[in-house]
All heavy atoms as a GROMACS GRO file, in nm:
protein
  430
    1MET      N    1   3.330   6.570  -3.394
    1MET     CA    2   3.438   6.614  -3.309
    1MET      C    3   3.389   6.710  -3.206
    1MET      O    4   3.299   6.793  -3.234
    1MET     CB    5   3.548   6.675  -3.396
    1MET     CG    6   3.664   6.723  -3.316
    1MET     SD    7   3.798   6.767  -3.430
    1MET     CE    8   3.931   6.757  -3.313
    2TYR      N    9   3.440   6.704  -3.089
    2TYR     CA   10   3.397   6.790  -2.978
    2TYR      C   11   3.453   6.929  -2.995
    2TYR      O   12   3.572   6.948  -3.014
    2TYR     CB   13   3.443   6.727  -2.846
    2TYR     CG   14   3.415   6.814  -2.727
    2TYR    CD1   15   3.284   6.829  -2.679
    2TYR    CD2   16   3.515   6.881  -2.659
    2TYR    CE1   17   3.259   6.906  -2.571
    2TYR    CE2   18   3.490   6.959  -2.550
    2TYR     CZ   19   3.360   6.971  -2.507
    2TYR     OH   20   3.335   7.050  -2.397
    3ASP      N   21   3.369   7.027  -2.990
    3ASP     CA   22   3.410   7.167  -3.000
    3ASP      C   23   3.379   7.236  -2.868
    3ASP      O   24   3.261   7.262  -2.838
    3ASP     CB   25   3.338   7.235  -3.117
    3ASP     CG   26   3.381   7.381  -3.134
    3ASP    OD1   27   3.472   7.429  -3.062
    3ASP    OD2   28   3.325   7.447  -3.223
    4PRO      N   29   3.480   7.268  -2.788
    4PRO     CA   30   3.454   7.327  -2.654
    4PRO      C   31   3.384   7.463  -2.667
    4PRO      O   32   3.307   7.502  -2.581
    4PRO     CB   33   3.592   7.343  -2.593
    4PRO     CG   34   3.690   7.304  -2.694
    4PRO     CD   35   3.620   7.243  -2.811
    5ARG      N   36   3.409   7.537  -2.775
    5ARG     CA   37   3.339   7.669  -2.792
    5ARG      C   38   3.189   7.646  -2.813
    5ARG      O   39   3.108   7.723  -2.761
    5ARG     CB   40   3.400   7.744  -2.907
    5ARG     CG   41   3.546   7.792  -2.877
    5ARG     CD   42   3.606   7.857  -2.994
    5ARG     NE   43   3.625   7.753  -3.095
    5ARG     CZ   44   3.639   7.777  -3.224
    5ARG    NH1   45   3.638   7.902  -3.269
    5ARG    NH2   46   3.657   7.676  -3.308
    6ALA      N   47   3.151   7.547  -2.889
    6ALA     CA   48   3.010   7.516  -2.914
    6ALA      C   49   2.945   7.473  -2.784
    6ALA      O   50   2.832   7.517  -2.753
    6ALA     CB   51   2.996   7.409  -3.020
    7ALA      N   52   3.010   7.392  -2.705
    7ALA     CA   53   2.956   7.347  -2.576
    7ALA      C   54   2.941   7.464  -2.481
    7ALA      O   55   2.837   7.478  -2.415
    7ALA     CB   56   3.046   7.241  -2.516
    8ALA      N   57   3.036   7.554  -2.477
    8ALA     CA   58   3.028   7.672  -2.390
    8ALA      C   59   2.915   7.763  -2.435
    8ALA      O   60   2.841   7.817  -2.352
    8ALA     CB   61   3.159   7.748  -2.390
    9GLY      N   62   2.900   7.778  -2.567
    9GLY     CA   63   2.792   7.861  -2.620
    9GLY      C   64   2.655   7.803  -2.587
    9GLY      O   65   2.565   7.876  -2.549
   10ALA      N   66   2.640   7.675  -2.600
   10ALA     CA   67   2.517   7.607  -2.565
   10ALA      C   68   2.486   7.617  -2.416
   10ALA      O   69   2.372   7.639  -2.376
   10ALA     CB   70   2.522   7.458  -2.608
   11ALA      N   71   2.589   7.605  -2.334
   11ALA     CA   72   2.570   7.618  -2.186
   11ALA      C   73   2.524   7.760  -2.156
   11ALA      O   74   2.440   7.778  -2.069
   11ALA     CB   75   2.700   7.580  -2.115
   12ASP      N   76   2.584   7.860  -2.221
   12ASP     CA   77   2.544   7.999  -2.198
   12ASP      C   78   2.399   8.021  -2.238
   12ASP      O   79   2.324   8.092  -2.168
   12ASP     CB   80   2.633   8.098  -2.274
   12ASP     CG   81   2.772   8.105  -2.212
   12ASP    OD1   82   2.790   8.066  -2.094
   12ASP    OD2   83   2.865   8.149  -2.283
   13GLU      N   84   2.358   7.966  -2.350
   13GLU     CA   85   2.218   7.979  -2.398
   13GLU      C   86   2.124   7.914  -2.300
   13GLU      O   87   2.018   7.972  -2.268
   13GLU     CB   88   2.203   7.915  -2.535
   13GLU     CG   89   2.261   8.000  -2.646
   13GLU     CD   90   2.232   7.938  -2.783
   13GLU    OE1   91   2.120   7.888  -2.805
   13GLU    OE2   92   2.323   7.937  -2.865
   14LEU      N   93   2.158   7.795  -2.249
   14LEU     CA   94   2.075   7.727  -2.154
   14LEU      C   95   2.063   7.808  -2.025
   14LEU      O   96   1.953   7.823  -1.969
   14LEU     CB   97   2.128   7.589  -2.126
   14LEU     CG   98   2.052   7.502  -2.028
   14LEU    CD1   99   1.909   7.479  -2.076
   14LEU    CD2  100   2.122   7.369  -2.008
   15SER      N  101   2.174   7.861  -1.977
   15SER     CA  102   2.173   7.940  -1.858
   15SER      C  103   2.085   8.065  -1.872
   15SER      O  104   2.009   8.098  -1.783
   15SER     CB  105   2.317   7.982  -1.819
   15SER     OG  106   2.318   8.059  -1.705
   16THR      N  107   2.097   8.135  -1.986
   16THR     CA  108   2.014   8.252  -2.014
   16THR      C  109   1.866   8.214  -2.018
   16THR      O  110   1.785   8.286  -1.964
   16THR     CB  111   2.061   8.317  -2.147
   16THR    OG1  112   2.196   8.354  -2.133
   16THR    CG2  113   1.975   8.440  -2.178
   17THR      N  114   1.836   8.105  -2.085
   17THR     CA  115   1.697   8.062  -2.095
   17THR      C  116   1.639   8.033  -1.957
   17THR      O  117   1.528   8.073  -1.925
   17THR     CB  118   1.682   7.940  -2.186
   17THR    OG1  119   1.733   7.972  -2.315
   17THR    CG2  120   1.542   7.889  -2.196
   18LEU      N  121   1.716   7.964  -1.875
   18LEU     CA  122   1.666   7.934  -1.740
   18LEU      C  123   1.643   8.056  -1.657
   18LEU      O  124   1.547   8.065  -1.580
   18LEU     CB  125   1.761   7.836  -1.669
   18LEU     CG  126   1.765   7.694  -1.724
   18LEU    CD1  127   1.875   7.611  -1.656
   18LEU    CD2  128   1.632   7.627  -1.706
   19ARG      N  129   1.732   8.157  -1.666
   19ARG     CA  130   1.716   8.279  -1.592
   19ARG      C  131   1.591   8.358  -1.635
   19ARG      O  132   1.533   8.429  -1.555
   19ARG     CB  133   1.840   8.368  -1.608
   19ARG     CG  134   1.956   8.330  -1.520
   19ARG     CD  135   2.060   8.442  -1.513
   19ARG     NE  136   2.104   8.486  -1.643
   19ARG     CZ  137   2.205   8.438  -1.712
   19ARG    NH1  138   2.272   8.334  -1.665
   19ARG    NH2  139   2.237   8.486  -1.831
   20ARG      N  140   1.547   8.343  -1.758
   20ARG     CA  141   1.433   8.414  -1.806
   20ARG      C  142   1.299   8.351  -1.770
   20ARG      O  143   1.195   8.408  -1.793
   20ARG     CB  144   1.439   8.425  -1.960
   20ARG     CG  145   1.549   8.520  -2.004
   20ARG     CD  146   1.552   8.532  -2.155
   20ARG     NE  147   1.655   8.621  -2.195
   20ARG     CZ  148   1.699   8.634  -2.320
   20ARG    NH1  149   1.644   8.564  -2.413
   20ARG    NH2  150   1.795   8.721  -2.350
   21THR      N  151   1.303   8.231  -1.716
   21THR     CA  152   1.179   8.158  -1.676
   21THR      C  153   1.167   8.164  -1.527
   21THR      O  154   1.257   8.216  -1.456
   21THR     CB  155   1.186   8.011  -1.725
   21THR    OG1  156   1.286   7.943  -1.649
   21THR    CG2  157   1.210   7.999  -1.873
   22PHE      N  158   1.061   8.106  -1.473
   22PHE     CA  159   1.040   8.103  -1.329
   22PHE      C  160   1.148   8.022  -1.264
   22PHE      O  161   1.175   8.039  -1.141
   22PHE     CB  162   0.901   8.046  -1.298
   22PHE     CG  163   0.891   7.899  -1.316
   22PHE    CD1  164   0.913   7.809  -1.212
   22PHE    CD2  165   0.862   7.845  -1.442
   22PHE    CE1  166   0.902   7.675  -1.231
   22PHE    CE2  167   0.851   7.709  -1.463
   22PHE     CZ  168   0.873   7.623  -1.354
   23LEU      N  169   1.217   7.934  -1.334
   23LEU     CA  170   1.320   7.853  -1.277
   23LEU      C  171   1.438   7.936  -1.227
   23LEU      O  172   1.510   7.900  -1.134
   23LEU     CB  173   1.368   7.751  -1.380
   23LEU     CG  174   1.266   7.648  -1.424
   23LEU    CD1  175   1.323   7.563  -1.538
   23LEU    CD2  176   1.224   7.562  -1.310
   24GLY      N  177   1.457   8.056  -1.287
   24GLY     CA  178   1.569   8.143  -1.248
   24GLY      C  179   1.551   8.200  -1.110
   24GLY      O  180   1.646   8.240  -1.044
   25SER      N  181   1.429   8.203  -1.058
   25SER     CA  182   1.401   8.260  -0.927
   25SER      C  183   1.402   8.158  -0.816
   25SER      O  184   1.382   8.192  -0.699
   25SER     CB  185   1.270   8.338  -0.929
   25SER     OG  186   1.161   8.248  -0.955
   26LEU      N  187   1.414   8.029  -0.850
   26LEU     CA  188   1.413   7.926  -0.750
   26LEU      C  189   1.550   7.916  -0.682
   26LEU      O  190   1.654   7.936  -0.741
   26LEU     CB  191   1.381   7.789  -0.814
   26LEU     CG  192   1.243   7.777  -0.879
   26LEU    CD1  193   1.230   7.641  -0.943
   26LEU    CD2  194   1.136   7.800  -0.778
   27THR      N  195   1.544   7.879  -0.553
   27THR     CA  196   1.668   7.860  -0.476
   27THR      C  197   1.715   7.717  -0.503
   27THR      O  198   1.640   7.623  -0.480
   27THR     CB  199   1.636   7.876  -0.325
   27THR    OG1  200   1.584   8.006  -0.305
   27THR    CG2  201   1.767   7.861  -0.247
   28PRO      N  202   1.843   7.701  -0.543
   28PRO     CA  203   1.890   7.565  -0.571
   28PRO      C  204   1.899   7.482  -0.444
   28PRO      O  205   1.940   7.531  -0.339
   28PRO     CB  206   2.032   7.590  -0.627
   28PRO     CG  207   2.039   7.732  -0.665
   28PRO     CD  208   1.940   7.803  -0.579
   29MET      N  209   1.856   7.360  -0.450
   29MET     CA  210   1.862   7.265  -0.341
   29MET      C  211   1.843   7.127  -0.397
   29MET      O  212   1.788   7.112  -0.503
   29MET     CB  213   1.758   7.296  -0.231
   29MET     CG  214   1.615   7.284  -0.275
   29MET     SD  215   1.497   7.323  -0.145
   29MET     CE  216   1.541   7.486  -0.097
   30PRO      N  217   1.886   7.024  -0.324
   30PRO     CA  218   1.867   6.886  -0.372
   30PRO      C  219   1.719   6.854  -0.383
   30PRO      O  220   1.638   6.898  -0.302
   30PRO     CB  221   1.934   6.801  -0.265
   30PRO     CG  222   2.024   6.892  -0.190
   30PRO     CD  223   1.963   7.028  -0.201
   31ALA      N  224   1.685   6.774  -0.483
   31ALA     CA  225   1.548   6.732  -0.499
   31ALA      C  226   1.509   6.631  -0.392
   31ALA      O  227   1.590   6.551  -0.346
   31ALA     CB  228   1.528   6.666  -0.633
   32THR      N  229   1.384   6.636  -0.346
   32THR     CA  230   1.337   6.541  -0.247
   32THR      C  231   1.310   6.405  -0.319
   32THR      O  232   1.297   6.400  -0.441
   32THR     CB  233   1.207   6.588  -0.185
   32THR    OG1  234   1.104   6.597  -0.284
   32THR    CG2  235   1.227   6.722  -0.117
   33LYS      N  236   1.299   6.300  -0.240
   33LYS     CA  237   1.271   6.172  -0.298
   33LYS      C  238   1.136   6.171  -0.367
   33LYS      O  239   1.121   6.115  -0.475
   33LYS     CB  240   1.273   6.066  -0.184
   33LYS     CG  241   1.269   5.925  -0.237
   33LYS     CD  242   1.290   5.826  -0.124
   33LYS     CE  243   1.300   5.687  -0.178
   33LYS     NZ  244   1.337   5.587  -0.079
   34ALA      N  245   1.038   6.240  -0.312
   34ALA     CA  246   0.906   6.246  -0.373
   34ALA      C  247   0.912   6.316  -0.508
   34ALA      O  248   0.845   6.276  -0.606
   34ALA     CB  249   0.809   6.318  -0.281
   35ALA      N  250   0.990   6.423  -0.517
   35ALA     CA  251   1.002   6.498  -0.645
   35ALA      C  252   1.070   6.404  -0.751
   35ALA      O  253   1.031   6.407  -0.867
   35ALA     CB  254   1.086   6.621  -0.624
   36LEU      N  255   1.173   6.332  -0.711
   36LEU     CA  256   1.238   6.245  -0.807
   36LEU      C  257   1.145   6.136  -0.860
   36LEU      O  258   1.147   6.098  -0.977
   36LEU     CB  259   1.362   6.183  -0.747
   36LEU     CG  260   1.478   6.280  -0.716
   36LEU    CD1  261   1.592   6.209  -0.645
   36LEU    CD2  262   1.527   6.341  -0.846
   37LEU      N  263   1.064   6.084  -0.768
   37LEU     CA  264   0.967   5.978  -0.808
   37LEU      C  265   0.863   6.036  -0.900
   37LEU      O  266   0.817   5.966  -0.995
   37LEU     CB  267   0.903   5.918  -0.687
   37LEU     CG  268   0.993   5.830  -0.602
   37LEU    CD1  269   0.923   5.789  -0.474
   37LEU    CD2  270   1.040   5.708  -0.677
   38ALA      N  271   0.823   6.162  -0.882
   38ALA     CA  272   0.722   6.223  -0.968
   38ALA      C  273   0.768   6.244  -1.110
   38ALA      O  274   0.689   6.234  -1.203
   38ALA     CB  275   0.675   6.358  -0.905
   39VAL      N  276   0.894   6.275  -1.129
   39VAL     CA  277   0.944   6.304  -1.264
   39VAL      C  278   1.011   6.184  -1.333
   39VAL      O  279   1.043   6.190  -1.449
   39VAL     CB  280   1.041   6.427  -1.266
   39VAL    CG1  281   0.977   6.550  -1.215
   39VAL    CG2  282   1.167   6.392  -1.189
   40GLN      N  283   1.025   6.077  -1.259
   40GLN     CA  284   1.099   5.962  -1.312
   40GLN      C  285   1.046   5.912  -1.445
   40GLN      O  286   1.122   5.881  -1.535
   40GLN     CB  287   1.095   5.851  -1.208
   40GLN     CG  288   1.175   5.729  -1.248
   40GLN     CD  289   1.179   5.629  -1.136
   40GLN    OE1  290   1.133   5.655  -1.026
   40GLN    NE2  291   1.233   5.512  -1.161
   41ASP      N  292   0.917   5.903  -1.460
   41ASP     CA  293   0.856   5.850  -1.582
   41ASP      C  294   0.806   5.957  -1.677
   41ASP      O  295   0.737   5.922  -1.774
   41ASP     CB  296   0.745   5.752  -1.546
   41ASP     CG  297   0.799   5.626  -1.475
   41ASP    OD1  298   0.909   5.584  -1.509
   41ASP    OD2  299   0.730   5.576  -1.387
   42ASP      N  300   0.829   6.079  -1.648
   42ASP     CA  301   0.777   6.189  -1.734
   42ASP      C  302   0.854   6.196  -1.864
   42ASP      O  303   0.977   6.204  -1.865
   42ASP     CB  304   0.785   6.322  -1.658
   42ASP     CG  305   0.720   6.434  -1.730
   42ASP    OD1  306   0.778   6.482  -1.832
   42ASP    OD2  307   0.607   6.473  -1.690
   43PRO      N  308   0.786   6.194  -1.983
   43PRO     CA  309   0.857   6.197  -2.111
   43PRO      C  310   0.938   6.326  -2.130
   43PRO      O  311   1.047   6.324  -2.191
   43PRO     CB  312   0.746   6.188  -2.215
   43PRO     CG  313   0.624   6.146  -2.142
   43PRO     CD  314   0.644   6.178  -1.996
   44ALA      N  315   0.887   6.439  -2.081
   44ALA     CA  316   0.962   6.565  -2.096
   44ALA      C  317   1.092   6.562  -2.017
   44ALA      O  318   1.195   6.610  -2.065
   44ALA     CB  319   0.876   6.682  -2.051
   45TYR      N  320   1.088   6.505  -1.897
   45TYR     CA  321   1.209   6.489  -1.819
   45TYR      C  322   1.309   6.401  -1.887
   45TYR      O  323   1.429   6.432  -1.892
   45TYR     CB  324   1.178   6.438  -1.678
   45TYR     CG  325   1.302   6.405  -1.600
   45TYR    CD1  326   1.375   6.508  -1.541
   45TYR    CD2  327   1.348   6.276  -1.587
   45TYR    CE1  328   1.493   6.481  -1.468
   45TYR    CE2  329   1.462   6.247  -1.518
   45TYR     CZ  330   1.532   6.349  -1.459
   45TYR     OH  331   1.645   6.319  -1.389
   46ALA      N  332   1.263   6.291  -1.941
   46ALA     CA  333   1.354   6.198  -2.012
   46ALA      C  334   1.420   6.267  -2.128
   46ALA      O  335   1.542   6.250  -2.151
   46ALA     CB  336   1.274   6.074  -2.056
   47ARG      N  337   1.347   6.346  -2.203
   47ARG     CA  338   1.404   6.418  -2.317
   47ARG      C  339   1.506   6.522  -2.268
   47ARG      O  340   1.614   6.534  -2.323
   47ARG     CB  341   1.296   6.484  -2.401
   47ARG     CG  342   1.351   6.560  -2.516
   47ARG     CD  343   1.251   6.572  -2.630
   47ARG     NE  344   1.289   6.665  -2.733
   47ARG     CZ  345   1.383   6.642  -2.822
   47ARG    NH1  346   1.447   6.531  -2.822
   47ARG    NH2  347   1.409   6.733  -2.913
   48ALA      N  348   1.470   6.600  -2.166
   48ALA     CA  349   1.559   6.703  -2.111
   48ALA      C  350   1.690   6.635  -2.059
   48ALA      O  351   1.798   6.687  -2.077
   48ALA     CB  352   1.494   6.781  -2.003
   49HIS      N  353   1.672   6.523  -1.994
   49HIS     CA  354   1.790   6.454  -1.938
   49HIS      C  355   1.879   6.402  -2.052
   49HIS      O  356   2.002   6.417  -2.046
   49HIS     CB  357   1.744   6.332  -1.855
   49HIS     CG  358   1.854   6.253  -1.797
   49HIS    ND1  359   1.929   6.302  -1.690
   49HIS    CD2  360   1.903   6.133  -1.826
   49HIS    CE1  361   2.020   6.214  -1.660
   49HIS    NE2  362   2.008   6.110  -1.740
   50ALA      N  363   1.817   6.351  -2.158
   50ALA     CA  364   1.896   6.303  -2.273
   50ALA      C  365   1.972   6.420  -2.344
   50ALA      O  366   2.085   6.403  -2.388
   50ALA     CB  367   1.805   6.233  -2.374
   51LEU      N  368   1.910   6.536  -2.348
   51LEU     CA  369   1.973   6.652  -2.412
   51LEU      C  370   2.084   6.709  -2.325
   51LEU      O  371   2.188   6.756  -2.374
   51LEU     CB  372   1.870   6.758  -2.444
   51LEU     CG  373   1.770   6.722  -2.556
   51LEU    CD1  374   1.661   6.827  -2.561
   51LEU    CD2  375   1.841   6.713  -2.686
   52ALA      N  376   2.065   6.710  -2.193
   52ALA     CA  377   2.159   6.774  -2.103
   52ALA      C  378   2.274   6.684  -2.065
   52ALA      O  379   2.384   6.730  -2.031
   52ALA     CB  380   2.088   6.818  -1.975
   53ARG      N  381   2.256   6.552  -2.072
   53ARG     CA  382   2.359   6.457  -2.027
   53ARG      C  383   2.495   6.480  -2.092
   53ARG      O  384   2.596   6.476  -2.023
   53ARG     CB  385   2.310   6.315  -2.050
   53ARG     CG  386   2.402   6.216  -1.989
   53ARG     CD  387   2.348   6.077  -1.995
   53ARG     NE  388   2.434   5.991  -1.922
   53ARG     CZ  389   2.401   5.877  -1.870
   53ARG    NH1  390   2.281   5.835  -1.888
   53ARG    NH2  391   2.488   5.806  -1.804
   54PRO      N  392   2.505   6.504  -2.224
   54PRO     CA  393   2.637   6.525  -2.281
   54PRO      C  394   2.712   6.649  -2.224
   54PRO      O  395   2.831   6.652  -2.215
   54PRO     CB  396   2.611   6.545  -2.429
   54PRO     CG  397   2.480   6.479  -2.456
   54PRO     CD  398   2.403   6.495  -2.325
   55PHE      N  399   2.636   6.749  -2.181
   55PHE     CA  400   2.695   6.868  -2.127
   55PHE      C  401   2.743   6.846  -1.982
   55PHE      O  402   2.834   6.910  -1.936
   55PHE     CB  403   2.596   6.986  -2.127
   55PHE     CG  404   2.561   7.028  -2.264
   55PHE    CD1  405   2.435   7.001  -2.318
   55PHE    CD2  406   2.649   7.096  -2.342
   55PHE    CE1  407   2.402   7.039  -2.444
   55PHE    CE2  408   2.616   7.135  -2.473
   55PHE     CZ  409   2.491   7.107  -2.523
   56LEU      N  410   2.677   6.753  -1.912
   56LEU     CA  411   2.707   6.730  -1.772
   56LEU      C  412   2.807   6.620  -1.747
   56LEU      O  413   2.867   6.615  -1.643
   56LEU     CB  414   2.577   6.700  -1.695
   56LEU     CG  415   2.469   6.807  -1.706
   56LEU    CD1  416   2.343   6.761  -1.636
   56LEU    CD2  417   2.519   6.936  -1.642
   57SER      N  418   2.826   6.533  -1.848
   57SER     CA  419   2.920   6.422  -1.830
   57SER      C  420   3.064   6.474  -1.843
   57SER      O  421   3.094   6.558  -1.926
   57SER     CB  422   2.895   6.318  -1.939
   57SER     OG  423   2.766   6.262  -1.924
   58PRO      N  424   3.153   6.422  -1.761
   58PRO     CA  425   3.293   6.464  -1.766
   58PRO      C  426   3.363   6.418  -1.893
   58PRO      O  427   3.329   6.333  -1.962
   58PRO     CB  428   3.356   6.402  -1.645
   58PRO     CG  429   3.264   6.301  -1.593
   58PRO     CD  430   3.131   6.328  -1.654
   0.00000   0.00000   0.00000
């Protein structure tokens, strides 16, 4: 069963983790086509995408 409190807690943890890494200092902007092609077949990206997808899907 979906628990909105658990999802919110996980989102907060992810946000905190990102702020503590070099990713927190980056300026948000759309990825370039070259960047998307570079990560398309990367196993780490595929895993991160699979883990984040449930949080990002409506």
